Every structure is written in structure tokens, then in C-alpha cells.
C-alpha positions in Angstrom: -10.6 73.1 6.0 -10.0 70.4 3.1 -6.2 70.5 2.8 -4.1 68.2 0.0 -0.6 68.4 0.6 1.9 68.8 -2.3 4.2 66.1 -2.3 5.9 66.9 -5.9 9.1 68.3 -4.9 9.2 65.1 -2.8 9.0 62.4 -5.3 11.1 64.9 -8.0 14.0 64.1 -5.4 13.5 60.0 -5.5 16.2 57.7 -6.7 16.8 53.9 -6.3 15.9 50.4 -7.8 12.9 50.7 -10.1 9.7 49.6 -8.2 8.4 46.7 -10.6 11.8 45.2 -10.4 12.5 42.2 -8.1 15.1 44.0 -6.1 12.6 47.2 -5.6 10.2 45.1 -4.0 12.6 43.4 -2.0 14.0 46.5 -0.6 10.2 47.8 0.2 9.1 44.3 1.6 12.4 44.8 3.7 11.6 48.1 4.7 8.3 47.0 6.3 6.1 47.9 3.5 3.4 45.6 2.5 2.6 46.2 -1.1 -0.6 44.4 -0.8 -2.3 47.1 2.0 -4.5 49.5 0.6 -2.6 52.1 2.3 0.2 51.5 0.1 -1.6 51.1 -3.3 -3.4 54.9 -2.2 -0.2 56.2 -1.8 0.8 54.8 -4.9 -2.2 56.3 -6.7 -0.9 59.9 -5.6 2.5 59.0 -6.2 1.8 58.1 -9.7 -0.9 61.3 -10.5 1.7 63.6 -8.6 4.9 62.9 -9.6 4.2 61.1 -13.3 7.8 59.1 -14.7 9.2 59.9 -10.9 7.3 57.2 -9.3 8.9 54.8 -11.5 11.9 54.4 -8.7 11.5 53.9 -5.3 13.1 55.4 -2.0 11.1 53.3 1.2 11.2 56.2 3.7 9.6 58.6 1.3 7.1 56.0 0.5 6.3 54.9 4.2 6.2 59.2 5.0 3.4 59.0 2.1 1.4 56.3 3.7 1.0 57.9 6.7 -1.3 60.1 5.4 -3.7 57.3 4.4 -5.3 55.0 6.7 -6.0 51.1 6.4 -8.9 51.8 4.1 -6.4 53.6 1.4 -8.4 56.9 2.8 -6.7 60.2 2.8 -6.1 61.5 6.2 -6.8 65.2 6.6 -3.2 66.5 7.8 -4.8 69.2 10.3 -7.8 66.7 11.7 -6.4 63.2 11.2 -10.3 62.5 9.9 -10.7 60.6 6.8 -13.5 61.6 4.5 -12.3 65.0 3.8 -10.8 64.8 0.2 -13.1 65.9 -2.0 -11.3 65.0 -4.9 -12.9 63.2 -7.0 -16.1 63.7 -6.1 -19.1 65.3 -7.8 -20.5 68.5 -6.0 -23.7 66.8 -7.0 -22.8 64.4 -4.5 -20.9 65.9 -1.5 -23.2 69.2 -1.5 -26.0 67.8 -0.1 -28.0 69.1 3.1 -28.5 66.0 5.4 -29.6 66.1 9.2 -27.1 67.2 11.8 -26.9 67.5 15.2 -28.8 70.0 16.8 -25.6 71.2 19.3 -24.0 72.5 16.1 -26.3 74.5 14.6 -26.8 76.2 17.7 -22.8 76.3 18.4 -22.6 78.3 15.1 -25.7 80.5 15.5 -24.0 81.7 18.9 -20.9 81.9 17.3 -22.0 83.9 14.0 -24.1 86.4 15.9 -21.1 87.4 18.3 -19.1 87.7 15.6 -21.4 89.5 13.4 -21.7 91.9 16.6 -18.3 92.2 16.5 -17.4 93.1 13.3 -20.2 95.3 12.7 -21.8 93.1 10.4 -19.0 93.4 7.6 -18.3 89.8 7.5 -14.2 90.9 7.8 -13.7 90.1 11.5 -12.2 86.9 12.9 -14.0 83.9 11.9 -11.6 81.2 13.4 -14.4 80.4 16.0 -15.7 77.9 12.9 -12.8 75.7 12.5 -13.3 74.2 15.8 -17.2 73.4 15.2 -16.8 72.3 12.1 -14.0 70.0 13.5 -16.0 68.6 16.1 -19.2 68.4 13.9 -17.0 66.1 11.7 -16.0 63.9 14.1 -19.5 63.3 15.2 -20.4 62.1 11.3 -19.4 58.7 9.7 -16.9 59.7 7.6 -19.0 59.3 4.3 -21.4 62.2 5.5 -18.6 64.6 6.8 -18.4 66.7 3.5 -22.2 66.4 3.2 -22.3 67.5 6.8 -19.7 70.4 6.5 -21.8 72.2 3.6 -24.8 71.7 5.5 -23.9 73.5 8.5 -22.2 76.0 6.3 -25.7 76.7 4.9 -26.8 77.0 7.8 -24.2 79.6 9.0 -25.2 81.8 5.9 -29.1 81.5 6.7 -27.9 83.0 10.3 -26.1 85.9 9.1 -28.1 86.8 6.4 -31.2 86.8 9.4 -29.0 89.1 11.1 -28.5 91.2 8.6 -32.3 91.5 7.8 -33.1 92.2 11.1 -30.8 95.5 11.2 -32.7 96.6 8.4 -35.8 96.0 9.6 -34.8 97.7 12.9 -33.4 100.7 10.8 -33.7 101.0 6.8 -30.6 103.0 6.7 -28.3 100.8 8.0 -25.2 99.3 6.3 -22.2 97.2 7.4 -19.5 99.7 8.3 -16.9 99.1 10.0 -17.2 101.7 13.0 -21.0 101.9 12.5 -23.2 100.1 15.4 -25.6 98.2 14.7 -29.6 99.1 15.4 -29.9 98.9 19.2 -31.8 95.2 20.2 -31.8 94.4 16.6 -30.3 91.1 17.0 -31.9 90.4 20.2 -35.5 88.8 18.9 -33.7 86.3 16.3 -34.0 83.0 17.7 -32.8 80.6 15.6 -35.5 78.6 15.4 -37.5 81.4 13.7 -34.8 81.7 11.3 -35.0 77.9 10.5 -38.6 77.6 10.5 -38.1 79.7 7.0 -35.5 77.7 5.7 -36.4 75.5 2.7 -34.4 73.1 0.6 -33.6 74.3 -3.0 -31.1 73.5 -5.6 -28.1 76.3 -6.8 -25.2 76.3 -9.1 -23.0 74.4 -6.3 -25.2 71.8 -5.1 -28.4 71.6 -2.9 -29.1 74.5 -0.6 -31.1 76.1 2.2 -32.6 79.8 1.6 -34.8 81.4 3.5 -38.4 82.8 2.6 -39.0 86.1 3.0 -40.6 86.6 6.5 -40.2 88.6 9.8 -37.7 86.0 11.6 -38.0 88.3 15.0 -40.7 87.3 17.9 
């Protein structure tokens, strides 16, 4: 999940010397802040966009706190995972919603987890999906930062394709079946649905939000 903190309240409470004044710069230097660093410049850019005029005055500790949200290259660190490359701000969907190659083990993990969730919530898609976070985070850790948004989008496309295949298999086994709480899935309907069979039907396409993986209408049971 991509999370951006709201620092506007903190900025509004800032007080002190003007940042661009000689005294302000000395204050920052004495506090151990390198005003030439990419980390500092990234923090100031965020402050400027979030606080407007409030950024004209400096509170060294507030700036230090904000700088901790960026790495040495000035890249924003996700507050949950500490990973960079997950801030979608300013990146068009056409650039981050791309299908890329991802390791097979993550596709297998999300396939099995999606299958368990589908069975547990009777195909309604309303059950606990907390299992996704760990799988997605581990995938993101395995990828270079420039591929993390694209990799997450790609895994989501596979996840949706697997779930659609499970739904289709249930309807094929029992045309009257509909997802509903407490209504059992058709016996054995998912047993013959394999990840390989589902993926063999996927073709890359282009939708409203970027590149997609869609399934051709074929039997995925074996």
C-alpha cells in the first residue's frame, strides 16, 4: 500500500528564523542539517507543497523529523515498509501501471492465498485480505526501486485473474451458483484450476488505468 503522511499541521506550528536568512542557515548547520543534501532538499520540497508560506520559517527539529522520511538520494520512504519507489505522486499511470516480469514464487504465493480466501469467503470477495500485504511487500523488496510500483500492479493483475478463474470454475461446475455468504462452493470446483492453466490464457491489453492482463474465454480446468 502506498501511504503519504500529512505534515501540514506540523508545518503550521513551525516558528523560528526565516530559512533563507543567515541566522536561519546557521541554525540548521548547528543542528547538523546539511542544506546541500538531497534528503534536505526533498524535505523542503514536501514542506513547500504542503505548508505554503509556513515553510519560510524554520524549526530544525521539525525539519530533521521530516528528513527521516527520505533516503540519501531524496527518495520518499514508505512509512510502513521503509522502502523507496512506492510514492506514486507525480508519476502518470501510463508509467507505473505496466506489466513486467516478476518472480514465479510470488505468483504462486498469491495464487494459493487467493484460492484460500475465495474458499473462506464463499467467493464473495468480502473476507480478510490481510494476507496480501506480506506478499506484496516481499515482492517489492525483491525488485529495484524503479520497478516496485510496476511490479505491484503486475501482481495485482495476476491476483484478479486468478480470482476470476475461480469464479468461472464454480459457475462452470454449477451454472446456478452465485457467491453468497454461507453458500458453499460447488464440490471440487477449484481442485482442477491450476495457476499454469490460468496464466496460459492471459494476454496483455490496455485499459483505462494502464496495461492489463485479461483472460481469453477458455476452460482453465485440467
